[in-house]
C-alpha positions in Angstrom: -0.1 0.1 0.1 1.4 3.3 -1.2 1.5 6.7 0.7 -0.5 9.4 -0.9 -1.0 12.9 -1.3 -4.5 12.5 0.1 -3.4 10.4 2.8 -1.0 13.5 3.9 -3.4 16.2 3.4 -6.0 14.2 5.4 -3.3 13.9 8.5 -2.6 17.7 8.0 -6.2 18.9 8.3 -6.8 16.9 11.3 -3.7 18.2 13.0 -4.5 21.8 11.9 -8.3 21.5 13.5 -6.8 19.8 16.6 -4.3 22.9 17.2 -7.0 25.4 16.3 -9.0 23.4 19.2 -6.1 23.9 21.4 -4.3 27.1 20.5 -6.9 29.3 18.5 -4.1 31.9 18.2 -1.6 29.7 16.6 0.5 31.1 13.5 2.8 28.1 12.6 3.8 24.8 13.9 7.5 24.1 13.6 8.4 20.2 13.1 11.8 18.8 13.3 11.5 15.6 14.6 12.0 12.5 12.1 9.1 10.6 13.1 6.5 13.5 13.1 8.5 14.4 9.7 7.6 10.9 8.0 4.0 11.3 9.6 3.2 14.6 7.6 5.5 14.2 4.7 6.2 10.6 4.1 10.0 11.0 4.4 12.4 11.7 7.3 15.4 13.8 6.6 17.9 16.7 8.1 15.1 19.2 7.7 12.5 21.3 9.0 9.0 21.1 8.3 6.2 24.3 8.9 2.7 23.7 9.1 0.6 27.0 8.9 -2.8 28.0 10.5 -4.0 28.5 6.9 -3.1 24.8 6.0 -0.1 25.7 3.7 2.8 23.5 4.2 6.4 23.8 3.6 9.4 21.4 4.1 13.0 22.7 4.0 15.6 19.8 3.5 19.2 20.2 4.2 20.0 16.3 3.7 18.6 14.7 1.3 16.7 17.1 -0.8 16.6 14.4 -3.8 15.6 11.8 -1.4 12.6 13.8 0.1 11.5 14.8 -3.7 11.6 11.0 -4.3 9.6 9.8 -1.1 7.3 12.4 -0.5 4.3 13.2 -2.6 4.1 16.9 -1.1 4.9 19.7 -3.8 6.4 22.3 -1.5 9.7 21.0 -0.7 12.8 23.1 -0.8 16.5 22.7 -0.5 17.9 24.3 2.5 21.6 25.1 3.4 21.1 27.0 6.5 17.8 28.1 8.5 18.3 31.7 6.6 17.3 29.9 3.4 14.1 28.9 4.9 13.2 32.1 6.4 14.2 34.0 3.3 11.7 31.6 1.4 9.0 31.2 4.1 9.1 34.9 5.6 10.7 35.6 8.7 7.7 36.3 10.8 5.7 33.1 12.1 3.6 34.6 14.7 2.8 32.5 17.5 5.0 28.9 17.0 4.5 25.9 18.5 7.4 23.1 18.5 7.9 19.6 19.6 8.8 20.6 23.5 10.0 17.0 24.2 12.1 16.5 21.4 13.6 20.0 19.7 16.8 21.1 21.9 17.1 24.2 23.2 20.1 25.0 21.0 18.1 24.1 18.0 15.5 26.8 19.0 18.2 29.6 19.5 19.6 28.7 16.3 16.3 29.1 14.2 15.4 31.8 16.6 18.2 33.8 14.7 16.5 33.9 11.3 12.4 33.5 12.4 11.0 36.0 14.5 8.4 34.2 16.8 5.9 36.0 19.0 5.4 33.1 21.2 6.7 29.8 21.5 4.4 26.9 22.6 4.7 23.0 23.0 2.6 20.9 20.3 3.4 17.5 21.5 0.2 16.8 23.1 -1.8 17.6 20.0 0.3 15.9 17.7 0.1 12.8 19.7 -3.5 12.9 20.1 -4.1 13.2 16.3 -1.3 10.2 15.7 -3.1 8.0 18.2 -6.1 7.6 15.6 -4.5 5.7 12.9 -5.7 5.8 9.2 -6.6 2.5 7.2 -3.1 2.9 5.6 -1.5 3.1 9.3 -3.9 0.2 10.1 -2.7 -1.9 7.3 0.8 -1.6 8.2 0.2 -2.3 11.7 -1.5 -5.5 10.9 1.5 -6.6 8.6 3.7 -6.2 11.2 1.4 -8.1 14.0 1.1 -11.0 11.6 4.7 -11.4 11.2 5.3 -10.8 14.9 3.1 -13.6 15.7 4.9 -15.8 13.3 8.1 -14.8 14.7 7.8 -15.4 18.4 5.4 -18.7 18.2 7.3 -20.2 15.1 11.0 -18.8 15.1 11.9 -18.4 18.6 11.3 -22.1 19.8 13.6 -23.2 16.8 16.4 -20.7 18.0 16.4 -21.8 21.7 19.3 -24.2 22.8 20.9 -25.2 25.7 24.1 -23.2 26.4 23.5 -20.6 24.5 23.8 -16.6 26.0 21.3 -14.2 25.7 23.0 -12.0 23.5 23.4 -14.9 21.0 19.6 -15.3 21.1 19.2 -11.5 20.3 21.4 -12.0 17.5 20.0 -14.8 16.0 16.4 -13.4 16.6 17.5 -10.4 14.8 18.5 -12.3 11.8 14.9 -14.1 11.8 13.2 -10.7 12.3 14.9 -9.2 9.4 13.9 -12.1 7.2 10.3 -11.5 8.3 10.4 -7.8 6.8 11.5 -6.0 10.1 12.1 -2.2 9.4 15.6 -2.8 11.9 14.8 -0.7 15.0 12.3 0.0 17.6 11.3 3.7 18.0 10.2 5.0 21.4 9.0 8.5 22.2 10.3 8.5 25.8 13.4 10.7 26.0 16.6 8.6 26.1 14.9 5.3 25.9 17.3 3.0 23.9 16.5 -0.5 22.9 18.1 -3.3 20.4 15.0 -5.5 19.7 13.1 -5.4 23.2 13.6 -7.1 26.7 14.7 -10.6 26.5 15.7 -12.5 29.5 16.4 -16.1 30.9 15.0 -16.8 34.1 15.9 -14.2 36.8 17.4 -11.9 34.6 13.9 -10.8 33.3 13.4 -9.6 36.8 16.4 -7.4 37.0 16.0 -3.9 37.9 16.0 -1.6 34.7 15.1 2.0 33.9 12.8 1.0 30.9 9.2 2.4 31.7 7.8 -1.3 31.6 6.9 -4.5 33.7 9.8 -6.7 32.7 13.4 -6.6 33.6 16.5 -6.5 31.5 20.3 -7.1 32.8 21.5 -6.1 29.4 25.0 -6.3 28.0 26.9 -4.0 30.8 26.2 -1.1 32.7 27.4 0.9 29.8 24.8 -0.7 27.7 22.4 -2.1 29.7 20.3 -3.1 26.8 20.3 -6.3 24.6 21.1 -9.6 25.9 23.4 -10.6 29.0 26.8 -12.3 27.2 27.3 -14.2 30.6 23.8 -15.8 31.5 23.6 -19.2 29.4 20.3 -20.9 28.7 19.8 -24.1 31.2 17.0 -26.6 31.6 14.2 -25.4 33.6 14.8 -21.7 32.6 11.8 -19.7 31.8 12.5 -17.6 28.7 10.7 -14.0 28.3 10.6 -12.3 25.2 8.9 -8.6 24.8 10.2 -7.5 21.5 8.6 -4.4 19.3 8.3 -5.6 15.7 7.9 -3.0 12.6 7.4 -2.9 9.1 7.4 0.5 6.8 7.8 2.4 10.0 4.9 1.1 11.9 5.2 -1.2 15.0 3.2 -4.0 16.7 4.3 -5.2 20.4 3.9 -8.7 21.9 5.3 -10.9 24.6 5.8 -14.6 24.7 6.9 -16.9 27.5 8.7 -20.0 27.0 9.7 -22.9 29.4 13.1 -24.6 28.3 13.3 -28.3 29.1 10.7 -28.3 31.7 7.4 -27.7 32.7 6.0 -24.4 34.5 5.3 -25.2 38.3 1.6 -25.3 39.2 2.1 -21.4 40.7 3.5 -20.3 37.6 0.7 -21.7 35.3 -1.6 -20.1 37.5 -0.2 -16.8 37.2 0.2 -16.8 33.5 -3.2 -18.0 32.8 -4.5 -15.3 35.1 -2.6 -12.5 33.3 -4.2 -14.1 29.9 -7.4 -13.9 31.6 -6.9 -10.1 32.5 -5.8 -9.4 28.8 -9.0 -10.8 27.8 -11.1 -8.7 29.9 -9.5 -5.6 29.0 -9.4 -6.4 25.2 -13.4 -6.8 25.5 -13.2 -2.8 26.8 -11.4 -1.3 23.7 -14.3 -0.1 22.2 -14.9 3.8 21.0 -16.2 5.8 24.1 -14.6 3.5 26.8 -12.5 5.6 29.2 -8.8 4.4 29.6 -8.8 5.0 33.4 -11.9 3.3 34.1 -10.7 0.3 32.2 -7.3 0.2 34.2 -9.3 0.7 37.4 -11.7 -1.9 37.0 -9.2 -4.7 35.8 -7.0 -3.7 38.8 -9.8 -3.7 41.3 -10.9 -7.1 40.4 -7.5 -8.6 40.0 -7.6 -12.3 41.1 -5.5 -13.2 44.3 -3.0 -15.1 42.2 -2.0 -11.7 40.8 -1.8 -9.8 44.0 1.8 -8.6 44.9 4.1 -7.9 42.1 1.5 -7.3 39.4 3.1 -5.1 36.2 6.5 -5.7 37.6 8.4 -7.1 40.6 9.4 -5.8 43.7 9.7 -2.0 43.8 9.7 -2.0 40.1 6.2 -2.2 39.3 4.4 0.2 36.6 1.2 1.8 37.1 -0.2 1.0 33.5 -2.1 -1.9 31.8 -1.3 -0.9 28.2 -0.3 1.9 25.7 -0.9 2.8 22.1 1.2 1.8 19.3 2.0 3.3 16.1 5.2 5.1 14.8 6.6 4.6 18.3 6.1 1.6 20.6 5.1 4.2 23.3 2.2 6.0 22.0 -1.5 7.2 23.4 -3.9 6.3 24.7 -2.3 4.6 28.0 -4.3 2.4 29.8 -3.6 4.1 33.1 -5.0 6.1 35.8 -5.3 10.0 34.7 -6.2 9.1 31.0 -9.7 10.3 30.7 -10.1 11.1 26.9 -12.4 8.0 25.6 -11.1 5.7 23.1 -11.9 6.3 19.5 -12.0 3.8 16.5 -8.9 3.4 14.9 -6.8 3.9 18.0 -4.2 0.7 18.5 -3.4 -0.4 21.9 -1.1 -3.2 23.3 -2.2 -4.9 26.4 0.5 -6.5 28.8 -0.8 -7.9 32.2 2.0 -9.4 33.6 3.8 -10.3 37.3 7.3 -11.4 38.4 7.7 -14.5 40.4 10.6 -15.0 42.6 13.4 -17.4 41.3 11.4 -18.0 38.1 11.2 -14.9 35.9 8.7 -12.5 34.6 5.2 -14.2 33.4 2.3 -12.9 31.2 1.3 -11.8 27.7 1.4 -9.0 25.4 -0.5 -8.6 22.3 -1.5 -5.4 20.1 -5.4 -4.6 19.7 -7.1 -2.4 17.3 -10.1 -0.5 18.8 -13.4 -1.4 17.4 -17.1 -1.3 18.3 -16.9 -5.2 19.1 -13.9 -4.3 21.2 -10.5 -4.8 20.6 -9.2 -6.5 17.5 -6.0 -8.5 17.8 -3.8 -8.2 15.3 -0.7 -10.1 17.0 -2.4 -13.7 17.4 -3.9 -13.3 20.9 -2.7 -14.1 24.5 -0.5 -17.1 24.2 0.0 -19.9 26.9 3.6 -20.9 28.1 5.1 -22.4 25.1 7.1 -25.6 26.2 10.7 -26.2 24.5 
């Protein structure tokens, strides 16, 4: 499915309407992050995009102008050696300007401010994230393509990769090769500042409970303190190990999110099996609520308030490292709106995509539970990653 000019025009129209509702006095939006560039233009370059309140868009590209012209269907794409060029072409006075406050460095604001006059600077992050939360049919198509490959990867490929004595680092290397063969676009993007990840969180046994700065229920020891991502090169797979694989997959820029748990060379204990089944049940109950008009905070509260005793303690993490959400939006970033958590009171809309991930850590065993990606629809969440799976025995 190709990206059309009409698709981009519709995205811009929705964004301008949302900006006008939030900031009636806005003059221009200034976009520099590559993911938002891609959303509005179909390409991602060393560039600056101006979206004006009157609907006009101008895309100024430092490198590569040739590639931008090749990939984007937009008409107003201009070469730029410096911001001075853009100011001379677009006009230096922009009025009230709104920028990506979570992304755009202060030094860049200063450099742009040398050539553009901005009456006032505001933050557009909440607006653009709200617009991007509702996916178009084009976006849903690519998320579905990712989800199908993702499910096959975790249910078919990973069991064949697990070998006694291999390290976590070796598994990640082998897994990345399989991901690439299935069309993986090569990286998992996160909006959260300074979030780095190789493919996801992968842990053998107790390593899946190891404290991590990553904002998720799973743990991850990683390679070293200087690179606490990827796999531990010293942890070898042993019979009786739980294997926790929580990875993002992506195709054409769009992601899905899924977790699968395996037991290597043994059956799970009765306690582990009960916990995992309870997590599957929680995912199913939450997925039934992913309908237009439902309130994320109410879904979260209802699930938390009715957790079975099996999930009391260490739900959504382990020890002091439990997180306070049940699910999150997925799209061009793995961590998007909406969030199934307290404080998120805007109703769900059809076209939103949510990853649900009820999990619980078990001492001496590892992280149990499930995660799947769902499209919000009138009949409840439609799973695009295969559905919550029981522990796979290897």
